[in-house]
Every structure is written in structure tokens, then in C-alpha cells.
C-alpha positions in Angstrom: 92.5 -45.4 -25.4 90.5 -44.5 -22.4 87.0 -45.9 -21.9 85.3 -42.5 -22.3 87.2 -41.9 -25.5 86.3 -45.4 -26.8 82.6 -44.9 -26.1 82.7 -41.4 -27.6 84.5 -42.5 -30.8 82.0 -45.4 -31.2 78.9 -43.2 -30.9 80.3 -40.2 -32.9 81.5 -42.4 -35.7 78.8 -45.1 -36.0 77.5 -45.5 -39.5 73.9 -46.7 -39.6 74.5 -48.8 -42.7 77.3 -50.7 -40.8 74.9 -51.8 -38.1 73.9 -55.4 -38.6 70.4 -56.0 -39.8 69.1 -57.6 -36.5 70.3 -54.6 -34.5 68.8 -52.2 -37.0 65.5 -54.0 -36.7 65.7 -53.9 -32.9 66.5 -50.2 -32.9 63.4 -49.4 -35.0 61.2 -51.8 -33.1 62.1 -50.5 -29.7 61.9 -46.9 -30.9 58.3 -47.6 -31.9 57.6 -49.3 -28.6 59.0 -46.3 -26.7 57.0 -43.8 -28.5 53.8 -45.7 -27.8 54.7 -46.0 -24.1 55.6 -42.3 -23.9 52.2 -41.4 -25.4 50.5 -43.6 -22.8 52.3 -41.7 -20.1 50.4 -38.5 -21.0 47.5 -39.8 -18.9 49.4 -41.5 -16.2 49.2 -40.8 -12.5 50.9 -37.5 -11.7 51.7 -36.7 -15.4 49.8 -33.4 -15.2 51.6 -32.3 -12.0 55.0 -33.1 -13.6 54.0 -31.1 -16.6 52.9 -28.2 -14.4 56.3 -28.1 -12.7 58.1 -28.2 -16.1 56.0 -25.3 -17.3 57.0 -23.3 -14.3 60.6 -23.4 -15.5 59.8 -21.3 -18.5 58.0 -21.4 -21.8 59.2 -21.9 -25.4 59.6 -19.0 -27.7 60.9 -18.4 -31.2 64.5 -18.2 -30.0 64.5 -21.2 -27.8 65.2 -24.8 -29.0 62.0 -26.5 -28.1 60.0 -29.7 -28.4 56.6 -31.1 -27.7 55.5 -33.3 -24.8 54.5 -36.7 -26.2 50.8 -37.5 -26.6 49.3 -34.1 -27.2 51.2 -32.0 -24.6 52.5 -28.5 -25.2 55.7 -27.2 -26.7 58.4 -26.6 -24.0 62.1 -25.7 -24.0 63.8 -28.9 -25.2 65.4 -29.8 -21.8 61.9 -29.4 -20.1 60.3 -31.5 -22.9 62.9 -34.2 -22.4 62.2 -34.1 -18.6 58.4 -34.6 -19.0 58.8 -37.2 -21.7 61.3 -39.1 -19.7 58.8 -39.3 -16.9 56.0 -40.3 -19.3 58.1 -43.1 -20.8 59.0 -44.7 -17.5 56.2 -43.8 -15.1 54.1 -46.8 -15.9 57.0 -49.3 -16.0 56.1 -50.3 -19.6 59.3 -49.4 -21.3 61.8 -51.9 -22.6 64.7 -53.2 -20.5 68.2 -54.7 -21.0 68.0 -57.5 -18.4 71.8 -58.3 -18.0 72.5 -54.6 -17.5 69.4 -54.0 -15.3 68.9 -50.8 -17.4 65.9 -49.4 -19.2 68.0 -47.9 -22.0 65.3 -46.3 -24.1 63.7 -44.2 -21.3 66.5 -41.6 -20.9 67.8 -42.0 -24.4 64.4 -41.9 -26.1 63.2 -38.9 -24.2 66.5 -36.9 -24.7 67.1 -37.8 -28.4 63.4 -37.1 -29.4 63.5 -33.7 -27.8 66.8 -32.9 -29.4 65.6 -34.2 -32.8 62.6 -31.9 -32.7 64.6 -28.9 -31.5 67.3 -29.5 -34.2 66.1 -31.9 -36.9 68.5 -34.4 -38.2 68.4 -37.2 -40.8 66.7 -40.4 -39.9 69.9 -42.4 -40.3 71.8 -40.1 -38.0 69.1 -40.3 -35.4 69.0 -44.2 -35.5 72.8 -44.4 -35.4 72.9 -42.0 -32.4 70.2 -44.0 -30.6 71.9 -47.4 -31.3 75.3 -46.1 -30.1 73.8 -44.5 -27.0 72.2 -47.8 -26.1 75.6 -49.5 -26.4 76.9 -47.0 -23.8 74.0 -47.2 -21.3 73.7 -51.0 -21.5 77.4 -51.5 -21.6 77.9 -49.6 -18.4 75.3 -51.9 -16.8 76.9 -55.0 -18.1 80.2 -53.9 -16.8 78.7 -53.8 -13.2 79.5 -57.0 -11.3 77.7 -56.2 -8.0 74.1 -55.7 -7.0 72.5 -52.5 -8.2 72.9 -49.7 -5.6 72.0 -46.5 -7.4 69.1 -46.3 -10.0 71.1 -47.6 -13.0 68.5 -46.9 -15.6 68.8 -43.2 -14.9 72.6 -43.0 -14.2 73.8 -45.2 -17.1 71.1 -43.9 -19.4 72.4 -40.4 -18.8 75.8 -41.2 -20.3 74.4 -43.0 -23.3 72.0 -40.1 -24.0 74.7 -37.5 -23.6 76.8 -39.1 -26.3 73.8 -39.7 -28.5 73.0 -36.0 -28.4 76.7 -35.1 -29.0 76.4 -37.2 -32.2 73.3 -35.4 -33.3 74.9 -32.0 -32.7 78.1 -33.0 -34.7 80.3 -32.5 -31.6 84.0 -32.9 -31.7 85.7 -35.7 -29.7 86.8 -33.1 -27.1 83.3 -31.6 -26.8 81.8 -35.1 -26.4 84.3 -35.8 -23.6 83.5 -32.5 -21.9 79.8 -33.4 -22.2 80.4 -36.7 -20.5 82.1 -34.8 -17.7 79.0 -32.7 -17.1 76.9 -35.9 -17.3 79.0 -37.2 -14.4 78.5 -33.9 -12.6 74.7 -34.3 -12.8 74.5 -38.1 -12.4 71.9 -39.1 -9.8 69.4 -41.7 -9.0 68.8 -43.5 -5.7 67.3 -47.0 -5.2 65.6 -45.6 -2.1 62.8 -44.5 -4.4 62.5 -48.1 -5.6 62.5 -49.4 -2.0 59.6 -47.1 -1.1 57.8 -47.4 -4.5 57.7 -43.7 -5.0 57.3 -41.6 -8.2 60.8 -40.2 -7.6 61.8 -43.3 -9.7 60.6 -42.1 -13.1 61.5 -38.5 -12.1 65.1 -39.7 -11.9 64.7 -40.8 -15.5 63.3 -37.4 -16.3 66.1 -35.6 -14.6 68.7 -37.7 -16.5 67.0 -36.9 -19.9 67.2 -33.2 -19.1 70.7 -33.5 -17.8 71.9 -35.0 -21.1 70.9 -31.9 -23.0 72.3 -29.6 -20.4 75.6 -31.5 -20.4 75.9 -30.9 -24.2 74.9 -27.2 -23.8 77.7 -26.7 -21.4 80.3 -28.5 -23.5 79.1 -26.7 -26.6 79.7 -23.4 -24.9 83.4 -24.4 -24.5 83.3 -25.1 -20.7 85.8 -27.9 -20.0 84.6 -30.9 -18.0 86.3 -33.8 -16.3 87.3 -36.6 -18.7 88.1 -39.7 -16.6 84.4 -40.1 -15.9 84.0 -43.9 -15.6 87.1 -45.3 -13.9 88.7 -42.3 -12.3 89.0 -42.3 -8.5 85.7 -40.4 -8.3 84.3 -41.5 -11.6 80.9 -43.2 -12.2 81.9 -46.8 -11.8 84.2 -46.0 -8.9 81.4 -44.3 -6.9 78.2 -45.9 -8.1 79.2 -49.6 -8.5 81.0 -51.7 -5.9 82.7 -54.0 -8.5 83.0 -53.5 -12.3 85.0 -54.5 -15.3 84.6 -52.2 -18.3 87.4 -53.8 -20.5 85.3 -56.6 -22.0 82.5 -54.1 -22.9 84.9 -51.7 -24.6 86.5 -54.7 -26.5 83.1 -55.5 -28.1 82.2 -52.0 -29.3 81.2 -52.2 -32.9 80.9 -56.0 -32.7 78.1 -56.5 -30.2 75.1 -54.1 -30.5 73.3 -54.0 -27.2 70.0 -52.9 -28.7 69.6 -56.5 -30.0 69.8 -57.8 -26.4 66.9 -55.6 -25.2 63.6 -57.1 -24.0 60.0 -55.9 -24.5 57.9 -55.5 -21.4 54.5 -57.3 -22.0 53.1 -55.9 -18.8 53.2 -52.4 -17.2 55.1 -53.5 -14.1 58.6 -53.9 -12.9 60.4 -56.4 -15.1 61.2 -58.5 -12.0 57.4 -59.2 -11.6 56.8 -60.3 -15.1 58.1 -63.9 -15.0 55.8 -64.5 -12.1 52.9 -62.9 -13.9 53.3 -65.4 -16.8 53.4 -68.3 -14.4 50.2 -67.0 -12.8 48.6 -66.8 -16.2 49.6 -70.4 -16.9 48.2 -71.4 -13.5 44.9 -69.7 -14.4 44.9 -71.5 -17.8 45.2 -74.8 -16.0 41.8 -74.2 -14.3 43.0 -72.9 -11.0 41.0 -69.9 -9.6 41.8 -67.5 -6.8 39.4 -69.3 -4.4 41.5 -72.5 -4.8 44.7 -70.9 -3.5 46.0 -71.6 0.0 49.5 -70.2 -0.6 51.9 -69.3 -3.4 55.7 -68.9 -3.3 57.6 -67.4 -6.2 61.2 -68.7 -5.8 63.6 -66.7 -7.9 67.1 -65.0 -8.0 67.8 -62.4 -5.3 67.1 -59.5 -7.7 63.5 -60.6 -8.0 62.8 -60.6 -4.2 64.7 -57.4 -3.8 62.8 -55.5 -6.5 59.2 -56.9 -6.2 59.0 -58.9 -3.0 57.3 -56.1 -1.1 53.9 -56.9 0.6 50.6 -55.6 -0.9 48.5 -53.4 1.3 45.3 -51.3 1.1 47.1 -48.0 1.0 49.4 -48.7 -1.9 50.2 -45.9 -4.3 50.4 -46.7 -8.0 54.2 -46.9 -8.2 54.4 -49.2 -5.2 51.8 -51.6 -6.7 53.6 -51.8 -10.0 56.7 -53.1 -8.1 54.7 -55.5 -5.9 54.5 -59.1 -7.3 51.8 -60.0 -4.7 49.5 -57.4 -6.2 50.5 -58.0 -9.9 50.4 -61.8 -9.5 47.0 -61.7 -7.8 45.7 -59.5 -10.6 47.0 -61.9 -13.2 45.4 -64.9 -11.6 42.0 -63.2 -11.0 41.7 -61.5 -14.4 44.2 -63.2 -16.7 45.9 -59.9 -17.5 47.9 -57.1 -16.1 47.2 -53.9 -18.1 47.3 -50.2 -17.7 43.8 -50.1 -16.3 44.8 -52.5 -13.5 46.4 -49.6 -11.5 43.4 -47.3 -10.9 42.5 -46.3 -7.4 39.6 -48.6 -7.5 41.6 -51.6 -8.7 44.3 -51.0 -6.0 41.7 -51.2 -3.2 39.9 -54.3 -4.5 39.4 -56.6 -1.4 39.5 -59.8 -3.4 42.8 -58.9 -5.1 44.3 -57.8 -1.8 43.2 -61.0 -0.1 44.8 -63.2 -2.7 47.9 -61.0 -2.7 48.3 -61.7 1.0 48.8 -65.4 0.2 51.6 -64.7 -2.2 55.3 -64.5 -1.2 58.6 -64.0 -3.1 61.6 -65.9 -1.9 65.3 -65.9 -2.9 66.6 -69.1 -4.6 70.0 -68.9 -3.0 71.9 -68.0 -6.2 74.5 -65.2 -6.2 74.1 -63.6 -9.6 73.2 -60.0 -8.9 71.6 -59.4 -12.3 69.7 -62.6 -12.9 66.0 -62.6 -13.6 65.6 -66.3 -14.1 65.0 -69.2 -13.4 61.8 -68.7 -11.6 59.6 -71.3 -9.9 56.0 -70.9 -8.7 55.1 -73.3 -5.9 51.4 -73.5 -5.4 49.5 -75.0 -2.5 45.7 -75.4 -3.2 43.0 -75.5 -0.6 42.4 -79.1 -1.6 45.9 -80.0 -0.3 47.2 -80.5 -3.8 50.6 -79.0 -4.7 51.6 -77.7 -8.1 54.9 -76.4 -9.5 55.5 -74.2 -12.6 58.8 -73.0 -13.9 60.3 -70.7 -16.5 63.8 -70.1 -17.7 63.4 -67.0 -19.8 61.1 -63.9 -19.4 58.5 -63.4 -22.1 59.6 -60.6 -24.4 63.3 -61.3 -24.0 65.5 -62.5 -26.9 65.3 -66.0 -25.5 61.4 -65.9 -25.5 60.5 -63.2 -28.1 57.2 -61.4 -27.8 54.7 -62.4 -30.4 53.9 -59.8 -33.1 50.2 -59.8 -32.2 51.1 -59.0 -28.6 53.4 -56.2 -29.6 50.7 -54.7 -31.7 48.1 -55.1 -29.0 50.4 -53.4 -26.5 51.0 -50.5 -28.8 47.2 -50.1 -29.4 46.6 -50.2 -25.7 49.2 -47.5 -25.1 47.9 -45.1 -27.7 44.2 -45.6 -26.7 45.1 -45.0 -23.0 47.2 -41.9 -23.6 44.9 -40.3 -26.1 41.5 -41.4 -24.7 40.3 -43.5 -27.6 41.6 -46.1 -30.1 44.1 -44.6 -32.5 44.5 -47.0 -35.5 45.5 -44.2 -37.9 48.2 -42.8 -35.6 49.4 -46.3 -35.0 49.8 -47.0 -38.7 51.4 -43.6 -39.3 54.0 -44.1 -36.5 54.8 -47.6 -37.8 55.3 -46.2 -41.3 57.4 -43.2 -40.1 59.8 -45.5 -38.1 60.1 -47.9 -41.0 60.9 -45.0 -43.3 63.4 -43.4 -40.9 66.6 -44.8 -42.4 66.0 -43.0 -45.7 64.3 -39.9 -44.2 66.0 -36.5 -44.7 64.5 -35.3 -41.5 63.0 -36.5 -38.2 60.1 -33.9 -38.6 57.4 -36.5 -39.3 58.4 -38.8 -36.5 58.4 -36.0 -33.8 55.1 -34.6 -35.1 53.5 -38.0 -34.8 55.0 -38.6 -31.3 53.4 -35.4 -30.1 50.0 -36.8 -31.1 49.6 -34.6 -34.2 48.6 -36.6 -37.2 47.9 -33.7 -39.6 
């Protein structure tokens, strides 16, 4: 059986009741997290401009499958809603991540499947099964990669997972699902140059992938045949986008290992690569060290960390750049004790004390050769007194190896809802929690999508 067929059969045939309880719990937990993060994105930098562009592509009408923008936005044609929601989920770097895959699986998948579920309501169990299987595909492709990330894998791998998830929701045949994968390959895109420059093209690549997943299924559903050897063919995804890969072990574990249970929360709205250092800076602050005591700080970590967040802070940083700059995020953590959504305002980014401390922070590679490792990380601190301190961690907070505390998860969700809707939303929070918990037995996704849109009545 080919890899595309194996993935397609897995997603199309996955029974929610056959998913192990820990994976079921993870799917529901990360769905709830994703919805809160997507609602927060409604008031993010550039969100209104992205919405304006999507509106210019056309409006929803009675004959058009349509969906709402998360957090109180308008109804749009479903592909356009998926586009905007994909941007909103990822634009503040607060969405969950599968660390070994270097993939944010719920960004593309969450945006695409929520738009699809509003346009064509399905049962809650079918929605959860499609989501769980889609994450197996997206994270599985990332795990199969054995070389450093070259293209923006959260968008590219996420597209294939979302495409099969939507095929499942539409009741597609195996042939239609394979055709849809072919049109996912035809639209796959996402450059790491956007990451290097810290530009908002990064979340827009997530947005484009979410829209492309619906378009791929539209084309396949119309009976337009697509290429089928989409992963390992001579010009397939892995052949073109990854330098080295091995998909066989991933395929062998389908139905046994559910990747959603391997996903990590993000406790801070920054690149995941900055988050171990943020925790170490918090620990340094808790030990009594203040910004004025710092002569220099070195974060020594695997190559991926330096590559993704080792950029220097400067006074003209845009928001996306700052979120991917450990110097800035680490300085913010030491000075204030936290890194939150309000830490990336124009005023905060120009704070001279934060920038002065950031200039004394460096990120260095530890000499390891694992292209996907986030840990171990070591913070080497030199104080103005001449004293040296060393702090280390072996797992990122929020990962399965160091789970995020329930109180912190709830606080993050409350922060996101208040940020996105302009005021605390305890009633909406409770309603979302209840709707996700009830989803396995729900006849329809109507309640969930209504709440995600910010409508509580």
C-alpha cells in the first residue's frame, strides 16, 4: 500500500471510539486551546487588514458554503473564513506544537476543519475523528523528516493533514481523497525566508494552507483527477521539501500511535524555540536576580533554537520579529516575570530598558546534530558582581514531559478570550469548555462553531 493510500485509509476510516482515551482527551484539550487562540487573533496586529483582503475575494450568500471568522468576525465563503482563521490562530505564535515534527498541527487543521464544519455540519464524533487523523498525517510527515527544516513545515505538512480531514468530513471515497491530496501538493507552499526575516508572511502561509485544503477537496469532489504519488514520488512533497526522510516507520504506527497525544501547549505567545529560555529567565528572576544585575547571558541550546530565535533585538522590530527573538522575550521575562499577549504592543517593543537588557543576551548552538531537538537548554549568566550562575532544563514546559498545569491552561484561555473580545469572557469560556466536552455525543457541530465565532446566544 502506498503512503498516500495508507494515510487516506487511516483518516477516512478512523472510529472516534477506537481512539485511546489519552488521545481523545488531548484532541479535545487542544481543540479548546486552538479556539481560544483563534479568538485572540481577532485583535492581533494586521488581523483587520487580512480580513479586508479576504472580504475583497467575495461575500457569502445563501448558495455559498460559508463560515464565520473567529472572535466576532463576519461570515465569509468557507475557504476565505479558513484563510482568516488560519492567520488568527497562528499570528501570535500561541498555538500548540508537535516538537519532534516541528509542526503546529492545529493551525491549518483547526482553521480548515472548523470552517468546513460550519459550512457543512457533521456529528461531533466525526469531527473529532477527522481532526485526530489529520494530526496523525501532519505530525507524521514532520516526524518522517530527518533533516533541518527548509520550508515552513507547519503550513506544508498541515495542508496534507487538513485535506484528508476535510475529505473525511465530506464522506469522500478513497479515490477522491487521493485526488484531493494531489491538489494539496499542487498548492503546497511555505518558505522559511518569512521566518528568517520575522515577517507576517509566516502566519499567512498557514492561512493559505487552510484555504488550500478546502480548495483541494472542491477540485477532487468535482471529479478532476490529481496526482497520487504525492509524498515519495520524484517530485512529491518529501522529495522536494525535505532533504532526507523516512516515512515507513510513521506509516507502520498508524492506528497505534496517535500524534495528538504528543502535542505540546505553548504557555507563551512566542516561537516555541524561545520558550525554554523564557522559563529559565523566570527561574533566574525568582532567585532574586534583576535586570540591573546582568552583565551577560548566554542561552546554549540545540541548533534549531539558535536558528529560529537567535536573532538580535533592535528598536525597529515588528511584532512577528520580536516574537521570534529570544533576546527580547527573555528580557521581557526577566524584567516583568511574564511574556503575554500585551508584551508585543508598539510601546513595549520600543522600551529602552528591555532593549538594553536584550542586547546583553545571546543564543549559541550546543554542538549537537539533532535537527529537531528543542532541549536540553542551559542559561549561563554573568552578573555585574562577577558571580556566574547556570540554569538548565531538559523538557519544555507544556510538553508531555513537563505538562502545563491546569490553572495555567485556564489562565491562558481566559487571557486569549479577553484579548480577542476586549473584556473578560467567563461565560463564553465555560460554554466553549462544555461544548468541547459534549462533542463526542453531539449530533452536530453547530454549537461549537457558533461559540467559536463569539456568539453566545
